[in-house]
N, C-alpha and C positions, 0 to 999 in steps of 0.2 A: 391790180393796178401797179404799174411799175414805179420805182423809187423816184425818178425824175418828175413824173407826173404829180406825185404827192408833194414834192418840194415846191413846184411851181404854184400849185393851188394853195399850199400853205403860205407862200409869199403873197398871193392875191388876198388871202384871208387876213393876213397881218396888215396889209395895206388898207383893207376895209375897216379893220379895227381903228387904225389911225384916223380914218375919215370920221368915224363915229365920235372919236374924242374931240374933233373939231366941230361937232354938231351937224355933220353931213350924214345923209343916209349911207349906211355902211356897205358900200360896194367897192371892190378893188379889182384892178385889172393888171395883168402882167403880159408883156409880149416877149416871146422867146424866138431867137434865131434857131430854126430847126436843124440847121447844118452843124452849128457849133454848140448848141445847148446854152448859149449865153443869153441872159436877160438883157434886152436892149431898151425896154421902157416899162415903167410901172406908174400907175396913178390910182388915186381914189376919187370918189365924187367930189366936186368942188363947186357945185351949182350955187349954194348959199353964199359961200365966201367970195366967189367971183361975180355974183349977181348975174349969172349966165345959165339959162335953162339948158344949154347944150353942153355944159361942162360935166358930162357923164364920165365915169372912169374909163370906159372904152374909148370914147372920143379923144380924151386927153392922151391916153396911151398910144392910140393910133397916130396922132399928130407928132408926139415925141419920137416914136419909132421911125416914122417917115423922115423926120429931120435927121435922125441918127444914121439911117442908111442912105439918105440923099435921093430918095425916090418916093413917089406917091404909091408905088406898088410894093406890097410886103409879101410877095409870093412864097418866100421860104420861111415865113414866120407863123407862129401859132399864138393864139390868144387864150389866156386863162382868166376867167372872170367869175366872180362869186355869185352873180345873178344872171338869169337868162337875159340876153340883150333885148332892149326895147326896139321898136321898128326903126327909129332913127339910127341907133347904133348898128343894127343888122344891115341897114343900107350902106353905112360907112364901111362895115366889114367887107361887104361885097365889092364896093368900089376900090378898097385897098387890096383886094385879092388875097386876103389872109388864107393860109393853107388849111388850118384847123381851128375850131373853136371848142374849148372845154369850158362848160359853165357849171356852177354849183346848184343853187336853188332854182326851181322852175318858178315862173311868174305868170300865173293865170290871169291876173288883171292887166299887166302892162307889157307882157312879153311879146316879142315879134318873131320868134323862131319856132318854138313848139306850140305857142298859144298866139292868140290875136291874128294878125294878118299873115303870119308865116312867110316873111319876106323872101326867103330862099326858095320857096315853092312856086313863086310866080314865074311865068314863062319869060317875062321881061327882065328878070334878075340877071345881072351881068356875070356873076360868079357865085357859085354855091360851095362854101367850104365844107369840109367834113365836120360834123357836129357830134359832140359827146356831152350829153346833159347828165346832171345828177352827180358830178364829180365833187366830192366834199359837200354834198347837199345838206347833210345834217348840221354841220358846223355853220355853213352859210345861212341856212334858215334860222338857226338859233340866234345868230348875231342880229339878223334883221328883226326877229320877234322881240328880242330883249330891247333893242333900240326903240322900237315903236311903243312897246309896253311902258317904257320909262317916260314917254311923252304924253301918255293918256291920263 
């Protein structure tokens, strides 16, 4: 794994930790301009605090990045997220035309990329990004397990 990839996922993990401190499920997302290497958006889950079931880390980061670049298309951008995107987020990733998606922990119960409906494998999917799963998986899974164990 290259140095930049590690730093971006570490940024996403730190963002996930901040979400956990706010009582949110610890998922963090970072969007990077692939041409410059600059982080253009980052967010953690905010569903509980916003009273919004769509306020997933990926959705919020995509909205912020689109505003930053002034376009609904993020063709030269990569997403780093600590958990496999759910079906809603996978559909948004496709519509935003993100170039690549790097995710940490796999999500057998709620995933939409490698598990569940596998959104990008449907013939009606508008765009399929390159997918790299398991990046920082151990750290991301540990963060999620500790968060849920503390609530049981």
